[in-house]
Structure formats: C-alpha cells, structure tokens
N, C-alpha and C positions, 0 to 999 in steps of 0.2 A: 504492500499500500506505501504510495507516495504522501510525503510529507509534506502539509502547509507550508507556502511561502510567506517567508516574514519578509512586509514590506517597508516596515520601520527598520530593519537592519540583516541586509539579503548573508549576511555571512551568519549569522547564526543560528539557519538551516544549516549550512553544512558543518558548524561546529556540536549542534545537537545529535545529529546522526553521526558525524567520526565518532563523538564521547558517548553517545547509545547504541553501537553497532548492532548489539545484538538485543536491540527490544522487540519485541514482536510485529510493532509496525513495519520491520524491516523482513524482505524473504529468507532472512536465518536469523533464526528464532533464539534464544538465550543459549537453550542447552547444544544446539546444533553447533552452535560459535566456538561455545569455551570445549567442547568436544573435538572440534576441528582444530582449534588451537593447542590441546595437550596433546593430542596424538602427535601433530607436527614438531612440538616439544620434548616427546619424547621421544619420537624417532634420530632428531639430532644426538640428544644425549648417548641412547644407542649405539648409534653409527660411531660416535668417537670414542665411546669404550672399547669397543668391538676392534678401532681401528689399532689401539692400544696397545692393546692385549695381545693379538694376530695379525702381525702385518702382512696384509693380502696382498696379490700383483696387484699391476699398476691396470692391467684391464677392467677386474672386481673395482678398483680404487675410483677408474674413472665411470664406472658404473652408478658406484654410489654418488660419488659427486654428481653427477647428471639426476641421481632420483632425489638430491637433497635440490638439487637447482629447481626438478620440477615441481617439487612439493612448495620452494617457496613460490615459482611462478605462478603455479594455481593457487595457491594462498591470498596473493594480492591480487590475482586476476580475478575470485570473488569477492574479493574486497571492492575491487576498484567496480567491475558490473552491477555490487549492490548500491555502492555511492551513486551511480551515473542514475540507474533508473527511482535511488529515492525521494534524489532530489526534482521537484515540482517547476512548471512553469520554464521549461527550458526547452524549444522547439526541437522536435524532433530527427532532424537533420543534423542539428549541433549535436545533441545529445548521442547520432552517431558515431559522428566525429572524433567524440571526444572519446568513446568507447573504443573505438578501432587502435585511435593514438594510446591509449592505455597499453590497450594490448601489447601494443610495435613497442613502447618503452621496457616493456616488462622481458624482451626479449636481449635489448642489449644494453639496457641498466639497473643496478641494484633495485632491489625491491620497495626499500622505502624513498630512494628517489623518484623513483616512476607513480609511487603511491602518491608522494609530494609533488607531482606534476599535477597527477590527476584534479588533484585536491587544488592546483591554481587556475586549473581550466574550467572546472565547476563554477569555481568564484567567478572568473572573468564574464562566464556564459550570464549567471545569472546578475552580475553587476548588469553589464548592457541591455538584459531583457528589463531587470528595475528600472534603469533609463529612458528607454523605449516605453514603456508604461506611463512612467510620469509623465512624459511630455506629448501623447495619449490624451491621460487627464489634461494637461494643461492648455488643449485647443478647446477645451468645454468650459473653461475661467476666463474671467475678467482679463483684458490688456494687462491689464499691473501684474497681477499674478501670474498668468503666460509667462509673460518677460521673466519675472525673478525666476521661474519655475525652469526656465530655458537656461539662463545663468548659473545656479544653480547646479542642472546636468553638465554642464560644458566645462566646470571645474569639478566634477564627479564628486559632486554630493549631494548624491538622489537621496541619501535617506532624510538630511534638511529638506530637499523639494515635497518627499511624502508627511515628514510632521508643518510643511506650511499649507500641504492641500488638506490636509486635517483638519487643519484650524481655520482655514478659511470653507468649508465646509458646516464645523461647530458654529463658525458665524453665523453660517449662509443660516442653518436652521434657529440659531435663537433672533436672527432676522426675521424669517418666516414668525414664525409665533409672535416676537414685540409688534409687527404688522396685522397679522390678525387683531390680536388684543387692541391697536388703534381704532380698525374700521369698525370694532364693537363700539368704542367710544364715540366714535363718530356717528355711528348710528343713534345714539341716544342724545348727541349734542345737535344732531339737524347740520351736521357739515361734512358729510362725505365726499360732498363735489369737491369740498375744498383741500381734501389732502389727497388728492387721485394722483393728480400732477406730482406733486409732493415728494410721493413715495413711489413713482415710474420713473422720478430721479435718482430715487438713494437718498432722499432729504427726509430721514426720519425723524431729528432732531426739530426741524421745523415743525414738521406734520404736528407731530406732539406739542409744540407751543400754539402753533394755530388751533387744538382742540383743545387747550386750556384757557386761552384769550377766549373762544366760543363759549364755553363753560362758565365761565365771567360774567359776562357779557348776557347771557341767556337769564342768567341769574338774575340780576340789576334788571332786567326787562320784566321778568317773570315779578318780581316785585313793584313794579309801576304797571304790571296787567298788561303790558305790551309785547310779550315774547314771543305771538308767533307775528306780529308787525316787524321787529325785528330781526328773527332769522332769515323774512324775506327779504328786508332791507341789505343784509349781509351779501344775500346771493348776489345782487345786483349794483350795489355800492360800496362790498370793504367793510372792514371791521373800524377802519377812523371816523367812516362818514357814522357807520353804526354809534358808535361811543358819543361824535356830537352828537347824534339826534339824541342818546336817552341824556345826555347833559342837560340839552334844552328842553326836553321834558320837564325833568328834575327842577329845573330852574323854574319853569313855568308853572309848575305849582306849587312851589316854594314862595312864588311869587304871589300867586295867586290867596295861598294860606296866611300869608300877613297880610295883603289888603283886607281879607274878609274877617280877622286878628283887630285889625285897625280901625275897619267898619263899625263892627260892633261895639268900638269904644267909645266910637263920636256920639252913638244913640243914647249913650247915659251921659255926655254932656249937658248945659241947659241948651236950652230951644234955641236960646237968640245966639250961641257961638256955634252952633252946627253947621250953618252956612259954611263959614270960613272952616272951618276943618273937615268937612269934605272936600272942598276946593283942595288944600292942603294935600290930601291923601291922594286923588284924582292927580294933582301933578307930581306927585311921588311915584307914582306907577309909569307916568312916560320918561323916564331916568332907568337908566339902565342896571339890571338884576346885581345886587353884590358889588357895584365898584363901589368907587373912594367916594364921588358924588350922591349916591345912592345911601350909604351909612352916614354921612352927613344929614341929608333933608328927613333920612327917616328919624334920627335923635332928635333933629327939629321939632318934626311931627309928634312925634310921644313925647317932646315935653310940653309943646301946648295943651297937650288933650290932655294931660297931668294938671295942668296948669288949670286948667278948664272943669275937670272934675275932681280933681283932689289925687295926691300921691296912690298907687297901685295896695292893693291888699295885702 
C-alpha cells in the first residue's frame, strides 16, 4: 500500500518509509523483513567462520563471494523496489526509470551507495512533483499569491509555498464566513445593496463600517418615527444627506417644542402684555435654531416673560 504524500515536508515521506521499513503498510511486513535480515547476517557469519577454519580452494571461495554479493544485491534490490513503489505521487514513468537505475547501480556500486542514490532520486522526484503541484494550485489563486508561490518554487522552497497556500485557504474560509455574517447583518439593516460592490472588491472593513453606520442611522430614525423614509433616502442620496436630513428633522422638532413651551407661558402673562410677548416669540422663530443670535434672543424673550408673570416656580 502506498503512503500518503506529505505536502508540508516531502522529505518526511521518505524518512518515515525507510525508518519503518518493516511496517505492515509496506509489501514486506515486519516478520519477513527481520527474518530476511537475520538470515543474511547469519550467512555472512557462517561463511566467515568456515573460511577461517577450513581454507577453501579458489573456485569455492569465488563462488561463496559471488553468493554473498548475490544476497547483498537481492537484499538491497528488495529494499529499493519496496521504496520506489511505497512512495506515492510520482509518475509511473519516473518511478520505472528510478527503479531500473537503482538495479543497475546495484551491479557495479556498493549496496549502501546504491541505496543512497535511490533515496536521492526519490527525494528529487518527489520534490519536482511537489513544486509542479504548487504551481498548479497557484494558477487558481490571486495574482499576488500566485507570484509569491512562483518565486518560492523558483527558490526551491516548495514547503513554504504550500504553507502559504494553506494560509491563503484558511483566510479565504474565514473571509467567506465573515461575508455571510455581513450579508445577514446587512439584511437586518436594510442595506444589502450598499455592501455588494464593496464585497466584490474585497473591501470587507468598508462593508462593516457601512453596516455599522446604517444601523446607527436607522436607530436614530426609528426614535424620530421616520425609519422607512430614512432607509429609502439613503438608497438614493447616501449617508451624509440622510444624516443631514435627520439633524434637520430633530432641530425642527426641538424648535417647535421650544416655541410651544414659550407660547404656553405667554398665556400666563397679563392680557395687556400678551400681544407684545407673542410678537417676540414670532420674531424668535425667524432666527436660525441653536445659533448664537437665537440663544441671545431666547434669553431676552424668557426674561421678558418672567418679568411679566414672575419667576418660574
């Protein structure tokens, strides 16, 4: 059974395989691997003892040396074949090429050298596949991320490239959840149409500010009883105009309330002074509300009313 390729560190795939060569996930299970290793070592020791105690003719010695070499070659070839087919995500043609190169090296190189060359070839093949896979994924990303991944692959930093890809995927998931939440809030604030263009441009913070501003505006409008009118006004005129309209409505109501208060107090004055006081109140209404002149004029009117009817209780 092939092992799963580790996209964070491709070398770990090889290290884990060669470290746990006898695991059940490989064609050689633990019992067979240890049995083969013990037989191989026992044969070496037995032939060495026999050669020391009973010197053999040259032909027999050559035969025994060839036998030892054959066991070496068979043992290393078994490891190489198992290693080549245990590593996933390598094209079949590349795997076959590495296998034949390994078997050829076993014939004229020491076993350990041949095994090391197989490891290097597998690592290089997986690194190449790793980089190609990173470039394939980069084509689906934004231009900025794609250029960064291409630069990391060119520097043979494919591991960092996949870390960047994973981070970009996590950020995309968070942004998606964030956008869904914003749409839900926008529907309750009646401003979905205001944030659509912002979200298409990726301006999530601006969309959040827009929703917050609309929520505050509608809350103020609801207290004044003009919520629906304000929502429609924002759609065609924008926030600034809607806020100015609410300020105007609030000032008009405050001015009206102040006039009604003064008019009700004028009725408490003596009849001969009510005409003069009503004229002063009408002149006060013609002045801009909450301006300096308005405050001065109102102070003068209130003082005249107090002198006419006496101080407030």
